[in-house]
Each structure stands twice: as C-alpha cells, then as structure tokens.
C-alpha positions as CSV (number, residue, x, y, z in Angstrom):
1,X,-82.8,70.5,-71.3
2,X,-81.9,71.2,-75.1
3,X,-83.3,74.9,-74.6
4,X,-80.2,75.7,-72.4
5,X,-77.7,73.4,-73.9
6,X,-77.8,70.5,-71.8
7,X,-78.6,67.7,-75.0
8,X,-75.9,69.7,-77.5
9,X,-74.1,66.8,-79.1
10,X,-76.1,63.9,-77.6
11,X,-78.2,61.9,-78.9
12,X,-81.9,61.7,-77.1
13,X,-85.5,61.5,-77.9
14,X,-88.7,63.0,-77.8
15,X,-92.6,62.1,-78.8
16,X,-93.1,61.7,-82.3
17,X,-95.6,64.3,-83.0
18,X,-92.4,66.9,-81.5
19,X,-89.8,65.2,-83.6
20,X,-89.3,67.6,-86.7
21,X,-90.2,70.6,-84.5
22,X,-87.5,69.7,-82.1
23,X,-85.0,69.1,-84.8
24,X,-85.5,72.2,-86.0
25,X,-85.2,74.4,-83.1
26,X,-82.5,72.2,-81.7
27,X,-80.2,71.5,-84.6
28,X,-77.2,70.3,-82.4
29,X,-79.1,67.2,-80.7
30,X,-78.5,63.8,-82.2
31,X,-82.3,63.4,-82.3
32,X,-83.3,59.3,-82.2
33,X,-86.4,57.9,-83.8
34,X,-88.4,54.9,-83.3
35,X,-87.0,54.4,-79.6
36,X,-89.2,54.9,-76.5
37,X,-85.8,56.4,-74.3
38,X,-82.1,56.6,-75.4
39,X,-79.7,56.3,-72.4
40,X,-76.9,58.6,-73.3
41,X,-75.1,58.0,-69.8
42,X,-76.0,61.2,-67.4
43,X,-78.5,62.2,-69.2
44,X,-81.8,60.0,-70.5
45,X,-84.6,60.9,-72.0
46,X,-87.7,59.4,-73.1
47,X,-90.6,59.8,-76.0
48,X,-93.4,60.5,-73.8
49,X,-95.5,59.4,-70.7
50,X,-95.8,55.4,-70.6
51,X,-92.3,55.9,-72.4
52,X,-90.9,57.6,-69.6
53,X,-92.2,54.6,-67.3
54,X,-89.9,52.3,-69.4
55,X,-87.4,54.7,-69.0
56,X,-87.6,54.9,-65.1
57,X,-87.5,50.8,-65.0
58,X,-84.7,50.7,-66.9
59,X,-83.2,53.4,-64.6
60,X,-83.9,51.2,-61.5
61,X,-82.1,48.3,-63.4
62,X,-79.4,50.6,-63.7
63,X,-78.5,51.4,-61.0
64,X,-80.1,48.8,-58.8
65,X,-80.2,45.5,-61.0
66,X,-82.3,44.1,-63.4
67,X,-84.3,41.6,-60.4
68,X,-85.1,45.2,-58.7
69,X,-86.6,46.6,-61.8
70,X,-88.7,43.7,-63.0
71,X,-89.9,43.5,-59.3
72,X,-90.9,47.1,-59.6
73,X,-92.7,46.9,-63.2
74,X,-94.6,43.6,-61.3
75,X,-95.7,46.0,-58.1
76,X,-97.0,48.2,-60.2
77,X,-98.9,45.8,-62.9
78,X,-97.1,47.2,-65.4
79,X,-95.6,45.4,-68.9
80,X,-92.7,46.6,-69.1
81,X,-91.4,47.8,-72.8
82,X,-87.4,47.6,-73.3
83,X,-86.1,49.7,-75.6
84,X,-85.9,48.6,-79.6
85,X,-83.1,49.0,-81.4
86,X,-82.5,52.4,-82.4
87,X,-83.6,54.0,-85.8
88,X,-82.7,57.3,-87.9
C-alpha cells in the first residue's frame, strides 16, 4: 500500500522488525510503534500475522458490533488482543 501511495500522510503500522526500513523507504507514512493494528478510517494496517487476526476482529466489531467480534473470537478459540495505547 505504501509503495503505491495509499499510505501517504496516513497513520499505519508494520511488523517491529520492519519499522526502520519502512520509515526509510516511506517517509510520508506516519508509522505507529508498539501497536498491533492501526485503524485510519478507510485503511487499517497490522503489525504482523497474529496482529492481523486482532485487526480483523476489530473490523468485525467496527462493521457488525462487539458481540459478533467476541463470538467470532470464541468460535476461533482465539484470545483477542485489543489494541494497546499507541506509542511513538
């Protein structure tokens, strides 16, 4: 997304191992550190595979309600980690 300009001037995140390189290659992205996912409205990014599952549950909550997100996590037998406060 960053390579084609979709993240220009957008708050986003990526895997902790890639943050330095990501910032170097995409200086116009507002990179959040220490969070599992970032919801920037029309674009939602995650900081890895498991964080992507947490992000998806957040999207389910956003679109369909908390009850369905919790039921989905339970059906998956998944311990949903909701996003901690952002750090920079």
